[in-house]
C-alpha positions in Angstrom: -46.7 -162.7 126.7 -48.6 -164.8 129.3 -47.0 -167.6 131.3 -49.0 -170.2 129.4 -47.8 -168.9 126.1 -44.2 -168.9 127.2 -44.5 -172.5 128.5 -46.2 -173.6 125.2 -43.5 -172.0 123.1 -40.7 -173.7 125.2 -42.5 -177.0 125.0 -42.7 -176.7 121.2 -39.0 -175.8 121.0 -38.0 -178.8 123.2 -40.2 -181.2 121.2 -38.9 -179.8 117.8 -35.3 -180.2 118.8 -35.7 -183.6 120.5 -34.1 -185.7 117.7 -31.1 -183.4 117.5 -30.7 -183.3 121.3 -31.0 -187.1 121.6 -28.5 -187.6 118.8 -26.0 -185.1 120.3 -26.3 -186.4 123.8 -25.8 -190.0 122.7 -22.7 -189.1 120.8 -21.3 -187.0 123.6 -22.0 -189.8 126.1 -20.0 -192.2 124.0 -17.2 -189.7 123.5 -16.7 -189.2 127.3 -17.4 -192.8 128.4 -14.8 -193.7 131.0 -13.3 -190.2 131.1 -13.3 -187.9 134.1 -11.6 -184.8 132.6 -11.8 -183.0 129.3 -8.5 -183.9 127.6 -7.3 -184.0 124.0 -8.9 -187.3 123.4 -12.3 -186.0 124.6 -11.9 -182.8 122.5 -11.1 -184.9 119.4 -14.2 -187.0 120.0 -16.3 -183.8 120.6 -15.0 -182.4 117.4 -16.4 -185.4 115.5 -19.7 -185.2 117.4 -20.2 -181.5 116.4 -19.2 -182.1 112.8 -21.6 -185.1 112.4 -24.3 -183.0 114.0 -24.1 -180.6 111.0 -22.5 -177.7 113.0 -19.9 -177.5 110.2 -16.2 -177.8 110.2 -15.1 -174.2 110.7 -17.7 -173.5 113.4 -16.8 -176.7 115.1 -13.1 -175.8 115.2 -14.0 -172.4 116.7 -16.0 -174.1 119.4 -13.3 -176.6 120.2 -10.7 -173.8 120.4 -12.9 -171.9 122.9 -13.2 -175.0 125.0 -9.4 -175.6 124.8 -8.9 -172.1 126.1 -11.2 -172.7 129.1 -9.4 -176.0 129.9 -6.0 -174.3 129.8 -7.3 -171.4 131.9 -9.1 -173.5 134.5 -6.5 -176.3 134.6 -9.1 -178.9 135.4 -12.5 -179.3 133.6 -14.5 -182.4 134.4 -16.5 -184.2 131.7 -19.7 -183.6 133.8 -19.2 -179.9 133.0 -19.0 -180.4 129.3 -22.7 -179.7 128.4 -22.7 -176.5 130.5 -19.5 -175.3 128.8 -21.0 -176.1 125.3 -24.2 -174.2 126.3 -22.2 -171.1 127.3 -19.8 -171.1 124.3 -22.4 -171.7 121.7 -24.7 -169.0 123.2 -21.7 -166.6 123.2 -20.9 -167.5 119.6 -24.5 -166.9 118.5 -24.5 -163.5 120.3 -21.3 -162.4 118.6 -23.0 -163.2 115.2 -25.9 -160.9 116.1 -28.3 -163.7 116.8 -29.9 -162.5 120.0 -32.8 -163.2 122.3 -36.0 -162.2 120.4 -39.1 -162.5 122.6 -41.8 -160.5 120.8 -43.1 -159.7 117.4 -42.5 -156.0 117.7 -41.0 -153.9 114.8 -38.8 -150.8 114.6 -41.0 -147.8 115.2 -39.2 -145.2 113.1 -41.3 -145.8 110.0 -44.2 -147.9 108.5 -44.6 -150.2 106.7 -41.6 -152.4 107.6 -40.7 -154.4 104.5 -39.4 -157.9 104.4 -38.2 -159.3 101.1 -38.1 -163.1 101.3 -35.7 -165.3 99.2 -34.9 -169.0 99.1 -35.1 -171.9 96.7 -38.3 -173.8 96.0 -39.2 -176.5 98.5 -37.6 -175.1 101.6 -40.9 -173.9 103.0 -40.6 -170.3 101.8 -44.3 -169.7 101.1 -45.4 -171.5 104.3 -43.0 -169.4 106.3 -44.4 -166.2 104.8 -47.9 -167.4 105.7 -46.9 -168.2 109.3 -45.0 -164.9 109.6 -48.2 -163.1 108.5 -50.2 -165.0 111.1 -47.8 -164.2 113.9 -47.6 -160.5 113.0 -51.4 -160.3 112.8 -51.7 -162.0 116.2 -49.4 -159.3 117.5 -51.8 -156.7 116.3 -50.0 -155.7 113.1 -51.7 -154.8 109.8 -50.0 -157.1 107.3 -49.8 -157.1 103.5 -48.4 -159.9 101.3 -46.9 -159.6 97.8 -46.9 -162.5 95.4 -43.8 -161.6 93.5 -42.8 -165.1 92.6 -44.5 -164.9 89.3 -42.3 -167.7 87.8 -44.6 -170.4 89.2 -48.4 -170.3 89.1 -48.5 -172.5 92.1 -46.5 -170.0 94.1 -49.1 -167.2 93.5 -51.9 -169.6 94.4 -50.2 -170.8 97.5 -49.6 -167.4 98.9 -53.2 -166.4 98.0 -54.5 -169.4 100.0 -52.3 -168.4 103.0 -53.7 -164.8 102.8 -57.2 -166.2 103.0 -56.3 -168.5 105.9 -54.6 -165.7 107.9 -57.1 -163.0 106.8 -54.6 -160.6 105.2 -54.6 -158.9 101.8 -52.4 -160.4 99.0 -51.3 -158.3 96.1 -50.8 -160.4 93.0 -50.7 -160.3 89.2 -50.8 -162.9 86.4 -48.2 -165.6 86.1 -45.2 -164.3 84.2 -45.8 -160.7 85.3 -42.8 -158.5 86.2 -42.0 -159.3 89.9 -40.9 -155.7 90.4 -44.3 -154.5 89.3 -45.9 -156.8 91.9 -43.6 -155.4 94.6 -44.4 -151.8 93.5 -48.1 -152.4 93.7 -47.8 -154.2 97.1 -45.9 -151.4 98.7 -48.1 -148.7 97.1 -51.2 -150.4 98.5 -49.7 -151.1 101.9 -48.5 -147.5 102.2 -51.9 -146.1 101.2 -53.7 -148.3 103.7 -51.3 -147.6 106.6 -49.9 -151.2 106.9 -47.4 -152.1 109.6 -45.5 -154.8 107.8 -45.2 -156.0 104.2 -43.8 -159.5 103.3 -42.9 -160.1 99.6 -42.2 -163.5 98.1 -39.6 -163.9 95.3 -38.8 -166.6 92.8 -36.9 -169.6 94.3 -34.4 -170.4 91.7 -30.6 -170.5 91.7 -29.6 -172.1 88.5 -29.1 -168.7 86.9 -27.4 -166.6 89.5 -27.0 -163.6 87.3 -30.7 -163.5 86.4 -31.6 -163.9 90.1 -29.3 -161.1 91.1 -30.6 -158.8 88.4 -34.2 -159.6 89.4 -33.7 -159.0 93.1 -31.8 -155.7 92.3 -34.7 -154.5 90.1 -37.3 -155.4 92.8 -35.3 -153.4 95.4 -34.8 -150.4 93.1 -38.6 -150.3 92.3 -39.5 -150.6 96.0 -37.3 -147.6 96.8 -39.5 -145.5 94.5 -42.4 -146.1 97.0 -40.4 -146.4 100.2 -36.8 -145.1 100.1 -35.7 -147.3 103.0 -37.2 -150.5 101.6 -36.5 -153.3 102.0 -35.8 -153.2 105.7 -34.9 -156.9 105.8 -33.9 -159.5 103.2 -34.8 -162.8 104.8 -33.3 -166.1 103.5 -35.4 -169.2 104.2 -33.5 -172.5 104.5 -34.6 -176.1 105.1 -32.8 -177.2 108.3 -33.4 -180.9 107.6 -31.0 -180.7 104.6 -28.0 -180.0 106.9 -25.0 -178.9 105.1 -26.9 -178.5 101.9 -28.7 -175.6 103.6 -25.4 -174.0 104.3 -24.4 -174.3 100.7 -27.6 -172.6 99.6 -27.0 -169.9 102.1 -23.6 -169.2 100.7 -24.9 -169.0 97.2 -27.7 -166.6 98.1 -25.3 -164.5 100.1 -23.2 -164.2 96.9 -26.1 -162.7 94.9 -27.9 -160.5 97.4 -27.3 -158.9 100.8 -29.0 -161.3 103.2 -29.8 -159.7 106.6 -31.8 -162.4 108.4 -32.4 -166.1 108.3 -35.4 -168.3 108.8 -34.6 -172.0 109.3 -37.5 -174.4 108.8 -38.3 -178.1 109.3 -36.1 -178.5 112.4 -38.7 -180.8 113.9 -38.2 -184.4 112.9 -34.5 -184.0 112.1 -31.3 -184.6 114.0 -29.6 -181.8 112.0 -30.5 -178.9 114.3 -26.8 -178.1 114.7 -26.9 -176.5 111.3 -28.5 -173.4 112.9 -25.3 -172.7 114.8 -23.0 -173.2 111.8 -25.0 -171.2 109.3 -25.3 -168.2 111.7 -21.6 -168.3 112.5 -20.2 -168.7 108.9 -22.5 -166.1 107.3 -22.4 -163.7 110.3 -26.2 -163.2 109.7 -28.7 -163.5 112.6 -31.2 -166.3 112.7 -34.5 -164.6 113.5 -37.1 -167.4 113.0 -37.2 -171.2 113.3 -39.8 -173.6 112.0 -40.7 -176.4 114.4 -43.9 -177.9 113.0 -46.9 -177.7 110.7 -49.1 -175.4 112.8 -49.1 -171.7 112.3 -47.9 -171.1 115.8 -44.9 -173.4 115.2 -42.9 -170.6 113.6 -41.0 -169.1 116.5 -38.8 -166.1 117.1 -35.3 -167.4 117.6 -34.0 -167.1 121.1 -30.4 -168.3 121.5 -30.5 -169.0 125.2 -33.7 -171.1 124.8 -32.2 -172.8 121.8 -29.1 -174.0 123.7 -31.1 -174.8 126.7 -33.3 -177.1 124.6 -30.3 -178.6 122.8 -27.9 -179.2 125.7 -30.2 -179.2 128.7 -30.9 -176.4 131.3 -28.5 -175.5 134.0 
């Protein structure tokens, strides 16, 4: 990746998290006003700041506990050090939850195609995320296939077909109401025959009938394994970051019906709820792999925990 691309990516991240950063900084500034050391009063205020920034109660308590341990160990911690400590502890927390530092769009090399099954409720930006993922993988030199297995909505099939045309990748589809597992089977069969590098398969975005959703996803997985025994390589849950704790509730519900292995959190630009990225990753113990920071195709980024906390709390 060139220097200009790295700079542009960081600029997009900084801009996308600007509202969250401003909100957090303002709240922290009020919390430490007139204080010189990090004491119990400051920690109580910080706890409220993190909770109201959609980090979540359990994750907030974990972060506060880590800071308390540092204060006890170091004996004296000034309020001017608080941002740096938050950066370090949140980055460490994300790393422990397998959310690492992704810098390129490479894929495991042991087999092809690499199969990503995408889940998430309607309206979170699922189809758009699939289109942007296809774009990024194609830009990285990958041969991409898309599967329109959300046959519950005619609009879903049309939307993914439009994205396929925009990006210039094949979309395997059937009529509305077709068996989603049949679409998945056709997609993998075609991708395998044409030596594709990556397959991204959309699924129906409904949670009102969890048993039905669970059975549908199981059937899709079982059918895919007839073509590729290791498929799917990844079950990616797409969440709308602008909904804050509602996104966390959705994540818990999906995790209850299928094994989620990665997260894509969209619509972080224009919201002050970016802290939800930290809480969802921590509580689900599932890595955040992608974040959406705007409408452009380039605005879906690989998640890099260090860049994220740098943008959120300021660089060293």
